[in-house]
C-alpha positions as CSV (number, residue, x, y, z in Angstrom):
1,M,10.9,-46.3,88.5
2,K,13.5,-47.9,86.3
3,L,13.3,-51.5,85.2
4,Q,16.6,-52.3,86.8
5,E,14.9,-51.7,90.2
6,F,12.6,-54.6,89.5
7,C,14.8,-57.1,87.7
8,E,18.3,-58.4,87.3
9,I,19.1,-57.7,83.7
10,Y,21.9,-59.2,81.5
11,Y,22.6,-60.6,78.1
12,G,22.4,-64.2,77.0
13,Q,25.7,-65.9,75.9
14,K,27.5,-65.6,72.6
15,M,27.6,-69.3,71.6
16,N,30.6,-69.1,69.3
17,R,32.8,-68.6,72.4
18,Y,32.0,-72.1,73.7
19,K,30.8,-74.0,70.5
20,T,33.0,-76.9,69.4
21,L,32.9,-80.0,67.4
22,E,31.4,-83.2,68.8
23,G,33.9,-85.4,70.5
24,K,34.9,-87.4,73.6
25,N,34.7,-84.6,76.2
26,T,31.8,-82.7,74.7
27,V,28.1,-82.5,75.5
28,R,25.0,-81.4,73.5
29,V,23.0,-78.7,75.2
30,P,19.6,-77.4,74.3
31,V,19.4,-73.8,73.2
32,Y,16.4,-71.6,73.9
33,S,14.0,-70.7,71.1
34,Y,10.7,-68.8,71.1
35,Y,9.1,-71.8,69.5
36,E,8.5,-74.7,72.0
37,T,8.2,-77.2,69.3
38,E,11.7,-76.5,68.0
39,T,14.7,-77.5,70.1
40,S,18.1,-76.8,68.7
41,Y,21.3,-78.0,70.2
42,T,24.8,-76.8,70.4
43,V,27.9,-78.8,71.3
44,V,30.2,-77.5,74.0
45,K,33.1,-78.9,76.1
46,K,31.9,-80.6,79.3
47,E,34.0,-78.2,81.3
48,D,32.2,-75.2,79.8
49,E,28.7,-76.6,80.2
50,N,28.0,-74.9,83.6
51,K,29.4,-71.5,82.4
52,L,26.4,-71.0,80.1
53,P,23.4,-69.0,81.4
54,R,20.3,-71.3,81.5
55,T,16.6,-70.5,81.5
56,K,14.5,-70.8,84.6
57,E,10.8,-70.8,85.0
58,G,9.5,-67.3,85.6
59,M,12.4,-65.6,83.8
60,V,11.4,-63.1,81.1
61,L,13.5,-63.1,77.9
62,L,13.4,-60.0,75.7
63,N,14.5,-60.5,72.1
64,A,17.1,-57.7,71.5
65,S,16.1,-57.2,67.9
66,S,12.3,-57.8,67.8
67,H,11.8,-56.3,71.2
68,R,9.2,-59.0,72.2
69,A,9.3,-60.5,75.6
70,E,8.4,-64.1,76.5
71,L,7.9,-65.7,79.9
72,V,10.0,-68.9,80.3
73,T,7.7,-71.9,81.2
74,K,8.5,-75.1,83.0
75,T,8.9,-76.9,79.6
76,Q,11.5,-74.3,78.5
77,E,13.7,-74.6,81.6
78,N,17.4,-75.4,81.6
79,K,18.1,-74.3,78.0
80,V,21.1,-72.1,77.1
81,I,20.2,-68.5,76.5
82,P,21.7,-67.1,73.3
83,A,23.1,-63.6,73.0
84,N,20.2,-62.3,71.0
85,F,18.1,-62.3,74.3
86,I,18.2,-60.0,77.2
87,V,17.4,-61.7,80.4
88,L,15.0,-60.1,82.9
89,E,14.9,-61.9,86.2
90,P,12.0,-60.4,88.1
91,K,12.5,-59.5,91.8
92,N,9.6,-57.3,92.9
93,I,7.2,-57.7,90.0
94,D,4.9,-60.4,88.8
95,P,6.6,-62.2,85.8
96,N,3.4,-62.6,83.8
97,Y,2.6,-58.9,84.3
98,L,6.2,-57.9,83.3
99,T,5.9,-59.9,80.1
100,W,2.5,-58.3,79.3
101,H,3.9,-54.8,80.2
102,V,6.9,-55.1,78.0
103,N,4.8,-56.3,75.0
104,N,1.8,-54.1,75.4
105,D,2.3,-50.9,77.5
106,H,2.3,-47.9,75.1
107,Y,4.6,-45.8,77.2
108,F,7.1,-48.6,77.5
109,K,7.0,-49.2,73.7
110,H,7.3,-45.4,73.1
111,Q,10.5,-45.3,75.1
112,L,12.0,-48.2,73.1
113,Q,11.0,-46.6,69.8
114,K,12.4,-43.2,70.9
115,A,15.7,-44.9,71.9
116,I,16.3,-46.6,68.6
117,Q,14.8,-43.8,66.4
118,G,17.1,-42.7,63.6
119,S,19.3,-45.8,64.0
120,S,19.5,-48.4,61.2
121,I,20.4,-51.0,63.9
122,T,17.3,-51.7,66.0
123,I,19.1,-54.0,68.5
124,I,18.6,-52.7,72.0
125,S,21.3,-52.8,74.7
126,V,21.2,-54.0,78.3
127,Q,22.0,-50.5,79.5
128,L,19.0,-49.1,77.5
129,V,16.7,-51.7,79.0
130,K,17.9,-51.1,82.5
131,N,17.0,-47.4,82.2
132,L,13.5,-47.8,80.8
133,V,10.9,-46.4,83.1
134,L,8.0,-48.5,84.3
135,R,4.7,-47.0,85.4
136,L,3.3,-49.8,87.6
137,P,0.0,-50.4,89.3
138,D,-0.1,-51.9,92.8
139,Q,1.0,-55.5,93.3
140,K,-2.6,-56.8,93.5
141,T,-3.5,-55.3,90.1
142,Q,-0.2,-56.7,88.6
143,E,-1.1,-60.2,89.9
144,W,-4.6,-59.9,88.5
145,I,-3.4,-58.8,85.0
146,G,-0.7,-61.5,85.2
147,A,-3.3,-64.1,85.9
148,M,-5.5,-62.9,83.1
149,V,-2.5,-63.1,80.7
150,E,-1.7,-66.6,81.8
151,L,-5.3,-67.7,81.3
152,K,-5.3,-66.1,77.8
153,E,-2.1,-67.9,76.9
154,K,-3.5,-71.2,78.1
155,R,-6.7,-70.6,76.1
156,M,-4.7,-69.8,73.0
157,K,-2.6,-72.9,73.4
158,L,-5.7,-75.1,73.8
159,T,-7.4,-73.5,70.8
160,N,-4.3,-74.2,68.7
161,E,-4.2,-77.7,69.9
162,R,-7.9,-78.3,69.1
163,E,-7.4,-76.9,65.6
164,M,-4.4,-79.2,65.0
165,L,-6.4,-82.2,66.2
166,M,-9.4,-81.3,64.0
167,D,-7.1,-81.0,61.0
168,Q,-5.7,-84.5,61.8
169,I,-9.2,-85.9,62.0
170,L,-10.1,-84.4,58.7
171,K,-6.9,-85.7,57.0
172,H,-7.5,-89.2,58.5
173,T,-11.2,-89.1,57.5
174,N,-10.3,-88.0,53.9
175,R,-7.6,-90.8,53.6
176,E,-10.0,-93.5,54.8
177,G,-12.8,-92.2,52.5
178,I,-15.3,-92.1,55.3
C-alpha cells in the first residue's frame, strides 16, 4: 500500500513569502528545527500568522534533502514548518512506527535511493513520497515497535542528559580544586 493511504502529506511553508521586518503589526514566530535546544524565529505580519503550517504532536516531519524523519514531540508543538520538510500526518498508522519505518526499513530506503538515483539533486518531492510503498505488519506489531522506539529515544535522551551533568560536575570540581 502507498504511503498516501496512511498519511496526509504536504510541504512545509516557504518562509520568504511571509517574512518581513519587525514592526508595529508583526509577530515573531518559532520555526521548527531538528534540534530541540535551538529555537529560531522569523518575523511575519500578524495577519499572516495563522496562514503558516504549524507542528502538532504526533506529526512526522521528513527532511526533503537528508531523507530523515522525526516525530514531533509536545515540546516542539506550534512551530512553523519550513519548506525543507515534508509533513506526514498519520491517519491509520502508529506515528512512532512510521518514523522508525521511514528511517530504518531497507525496502523503503531502497525506493528512495532508486527514485533519486542519477540525479545531482537529492531533494525528494511530495509526489514521490506519496507513492512510496509501505510493507506494514499488523497494528499490534506497529504499536509494539513504536513503543520500543519511544523507550529507546527516552533512554538516549536520559543518557545524554546524564553525560552532560557528569561533565558539569567534573568542570565544577576542577574549578574548585576539590
